N, C-alpha and C positions, 0 to 999 in steps of 0.2 A: 301693347306697343309692338311694332314690327321692327325687324332688323334688316338693314341693307348692307350688303357685302361688296367688296371690290369686284368679285366675279359678276354679281348682279349689275353693278355699274357698267362693267364691260359689255354685258348683253344689252343694256339699255342704250349704249352709246352708238350702236350701229345704225346704218341707214335703213329706211323703210320704203316700200314701193309707192307710198302716197303721203299725204299730209300727216304730220304728227301733232298731237295736242298735249301740252304740258300744263297742268293746273296745280297751283299752290294756294294754300290758305291757312290762316291760324285756326286752331280748334280749342275746345275747352274740355277738361277732364270731368268737371262736375259743376253743379250750380245751374241757375236758370239760363246762363249764356249758352249752355249746350243746345237749347231749343232753337237758337239762331243759326247754328252751324249748318243744318240742312238747307236753310233758306239762303245762306250765303253761297253754298255750293250750287244751288239751283240757279242763282244769278250768274255764277261763273260759267255754267253750262249754256245759259242763254247768250252770254257774250261770245263763247266759242262758236255757237251755232251761227250767229250773225256774221262772224268773221270768216267762217268757212263758206257761207253762202256768197259773201262778197268776193271770194276767190274763184267763184264760178261753179261750186259744187251744187248739185241738185238737192232740193230739200229732202227727198226720200233717202238719198245716200248719206246726208248729214245725220238724219235721225237714226239710221242704222248704225253709223259709226259711234254715235253717242249713247246708244241704247244700254250698254253695260253700265255706264256711269249713271244714267237715269234710273236704273234699277236700284242703285244705292239709296236713292231717295225713298224707296219703298221698303227699306231694310232698317227698321228702328234699331235693331241690335248693333248694327255697324256704328251708329252714332252714339250709342251708350258706352262704347269702349274706345274713346279717342285719347290721343296724347296731346302734345302742344301744337302740332302742325300736321297737315294732310297734303300729300303729294299724289297726284293721279296722272298716269301716263296712258295715252290712247292712240292707237293707230289701227289700221285694218287688220293687222296681224298681232296686235299687242294690247293688253289691258292690265295694268298693275296699279295697286293702291299701296301706299306706305303711310302708316300712322307713326310719326316720329317726334322725338322730344326737342323740337325746334319750332318756335312760333314764326312760320313763314309769313312773308308779306303776300297779300292777295295778288295773283299773277296768272295771266293767260298768255301762253306763247304757242303760236302755230308756225311750224317750219317743217323742213324735210328731215329734221332730226329732233329727238326729244331734248328739251332744255334742262340741263342737269346742274347748272352752277349753284342753285340754292342748296343742293345736297353736299357741296364741298366741305362744310364744317364737319361732316362725319368722316372725312378722309384727310383733312389737312392736319398739319402738325402744330396748330396753335389754338387748341381749345377742346378737342375731343378726347375723352378718356373712358376707362372702365373701372368699376369697383367690383372686386370679388369678395363677398361677405361669407366667411366660413364660421359655422357654429356646429354644435353637436347635433342639432335637430334639423338644420336646413342649410342649403347652399344657394346663394343668390348672386346673379350677375347683373350689374347695373351699368347703363350707358349714360354718360353725362357730357354736357358742354359747360361753358362758364355759367350759364344761367338755368340750365335744366338738367333733370335726371329722370330716368325711368328704368324699370326692371325689364330684363330680356328673358324670354322663354328659350331655354336651350333644350332641344328635344331629347337628347340622350345624356343629360346631366346625371351623374351618379347620385344615388340616394344619399341620405344623411349619414353622418358618422355613426349615430346610434343604431340606425337600421342596418348599415353595412357591416359594421364591426362589433356591434353590441357593446358600445363603448361607455355605457353609463357608469359602470363600476370604476373605471379609470378616472372619469371626470370627478367623481366624488372623492377619490383618494388624493388627488393632487391638491385640492383646496388652494387653488391659485389666487394670488392677489392681483386683480386686474382693475383697470380704470378705463372707462369708455372714452375719456378725454385724452388719455396718454398717447404719445406718438412713438411707434415702434422704431427701433434703430438708434435711439438715443441712450438706452440703458439695457443691460441684459435682463432676460426674463427672471422673475423672482418666484421662488417656490417656498413652501412652508414645510421644510424637512423632507421633501420628496424630490427625487430626480426621475426623469422619464427612463424607464427600463428599456433595454435594447429590444425586448419583445414587443412592448407597447409602441415604441417608435417605429418598429418594422411594420406593425399593423397599420399605423396611421400613414406611413410612407407609401405602402401598397395602394391604399385608397386614394392618396393624393396623386399617385402616378396615373390612376384611372381617370381622375378628374382632369389632370393636365392633358391627357390624350384627347379628351373631348374638347377642351378649350383650345388646344393647339389647332385642331381641325376647324373649329368654329371661328377662330380669330386669324386664320391663315391669311397672310398678306397684310395684316394690320400693322400700323406703326404707332398706334396710340398707347399712352402709358396705361398700366394696370396697377391699381392700388389694392392692397390686401386689407381686409378688416376682420379682426378676430382676436381671440384671447392669445396672450403672449406665447404660450408654449407651442402653438400650432405654427407660428410664423416661420421659424427656421426650418421646420420639417417641410412645409410647403415650398419654401425657397429651394430646398434640396431637390424636390421633385420637378420643379418648374422648368419648362423649356421655352416659354414665351419670352422673347428677348427684351421686352420693354416693361418688365415688372420692376416697380420702384423698390429700393431698399427699405424705405420708411413706409409704414402703414398706420392703420387706425386700430388702437388697442382697445379691447373690451368685447363684450358679447354683442354682436351686431343684431341679434334677435330683438334687442331692446331699442333699436334705432330705426326710425322711419327712413325711407330713401332720401328725403330732404335733409335729414340730420347727417346721414352718411356723406351726402354731397357737401354739406357745410364744412365737414372735417377733411374731405378729400381735396377740395379745390386748393387750399393753401399748400398742399404737397405737390400738386401737378403744375400750378401756375409758374413757379420758378423754372421748372423744366422747359415749359413752352417759351418763356421769355428768354432764357439763356440760348436755346437753340436758334430762335429767331434773330437775336442780336448777333450771334456768331455768323449766321448766314448772310445777314445784311453787311457785316464788316467784311466778309469774304467777297461780297459783290463789289464793295468799294475798292478793294485791292485789285480786282480783276477787270473792272469796268473798261479800262483803256487797253486791255491786253488781247482783245479778240475772243476771250473766253467767257464773255458775258454780253448781254444785249437788252435793250428795251424796245427793239423793233419787233412788231407783232409778226411780220412775215418771217423774219429770221428765226424767231422763237418758235413759231408754229411748225415750221419745217423741221427744226431740230427736235422738237417734242415728238413729232411723228416718227422720227428715225431713232428715238431712244437716246438722244444726246443731252437732254436737259436733266441735270442733277437736282437743281433747286429752282422752283418757280414762285415768284411773288405775283399774285394776281389781285386786281382791285375788285372789291365787292360793290354791289349796288349800281353797276354800269354794264352796258353791253357794247360790243364793237362788232358791227355786222359786216359780213362778207362771205366769201366762199373759199374752200380749199379743195384742190384736186390732187389726191395722192398719186394718181397715175402720171400726171404731168409735173408733179412736185411744184405746184404754183399756188399762191394765196393772193386773193384780191380783197381789198378793204373798200367799203362803200360808206358814204356819209349817211345815207338813209337805208332803212330795211327794204331790200329789193326781193322779188320772188326768188325762192331757192336759197336765200341767205341763211346763215346760222351765226350764233354768237361765237366769234373767234377766240375770245377770252375763255369761254366755257370749253371750247374744243382743245385749246392749248393745255388747260388744266387737266382735263380728262386724259389726254394722251400722255402727259407727264406722269400721272398716277399709274396708268396702265403699263407704262414702261419702267416702273420701279422708282420714279423720281419723287421728290418731296415737294409739296405745295403748301404755301402760306397764303391764306386769304386775308387781305388787309384793306383798311380804308384807303382810298386813292392817295391821300397825302402821306400815308405810311409806306407806300411802295417805294423802293429805292429809286432815286432820281425823280420821284413823284410822277412816274409814268403809269400807264394802265397795266403794265406788267414789267417784270424784270426777271431775266433767266440767267442761270449759271450753267455752263456747259460741262459735261464730263470730259470732253476732249475736243 
C-alpha cells in the first residue's frame, strides 16, 4: 500500500500546462478478481483516450501522454500488490500512482487540474485514523477508514524492542497479565510482583523517543487519531514519549503480533468513531449558531474565496457530486456553471483542498448531512 501525505496533496493540487487525467477504480488484494483489475484499468485508459481526442488532441500526443499508464498493464508485479483502490494522475509533467485502502468508484476526469476529491477521506476528520501496534518483535503502523485498513511502510521506522534494546530478559521477568480484548485507559496496568525499574523504563523511553521522532515526521500535518495497540506496561511509557497531538488515551491491550490488521481494525474503530462523531456534531452545532452572523456560509463563491485566503476554519463538503466552474486567484473571482465547460474544475474539490492546505478542517458528508443541506457549508476563522 502507498501513503499519501498533505504535502503530496499540495503538489498534486497545482495547475499544469495542459490537460490533466485523473483515474480512480476499485481493486482487489487477492482472489480471482485480481485478474480483472488490469482489464478494468485498460478500459479506463480507453475512455481517457477517447475523451482527450474529443478535446482536439492528436492521437500521437494522446498515446505519448498515456504511455506511462499503459506500461502498468505490462507490469504484473504492480497488480499483484494492490490495496482496495487505485488512483492514477497523469499530465505531461506528472505521473503518480497510489494504491490506497479505499474502494474508489470508477471515474475518469479530464480537466486543467487533477481531480482530488475522492482522496478527501484520507484527510478529513470523520473517518481516517492510524493504529500503532507495538510489540517486542515488531512495530507496525496501519492506516484505516471506517471500512478498510492496511499497513504502511515507514522507511526509517526503528527496529524492534528486542533488536534495539535486547529486551527479551525484561519481557520474561515481568510476566504481565494482558488481554487482547481489553481496552487501555479503563484500569491500571497489572503486574505479577514486579514493577518496571527506572533503568528498564529509561531504556524503553529512549527507544520510544526515536520511534516518536520518525512518526512525528511521517505524520506531520495530520489531524487523524492515532490508536496504540500493545501490552499494558508499554502504553504509559509511549504516551510519555509521544508528541503527536492526536494520540488517543485509550488503546488496544494485548500482544498485537497475534492480531491481523482486520482484527486490530475491529477493535480500533469503536475507539475512534465517538471521537469523529463528537467533533462533527460540535462543528455542525457551531455552524447553526453562526449561520446568520456572517461568520458562516453555504455560498460556494464566498466559501471558495475564503478558503483560498485561509479564512475557512471548518468546511463541510458533499460527497458524490461535482460543482463545475472556474476560480481566478489573481482576480479573486469564482464562476459557477450548470454544465462542465472547457477549463472548468470541481469547485467543491478546490474549496476542500484549499481549506486543508491552509490548516482548516474538512468533513466529507452525504449531501443531506451537510448543514442546511447545501453542497458545502463553511465556518470562518474571522
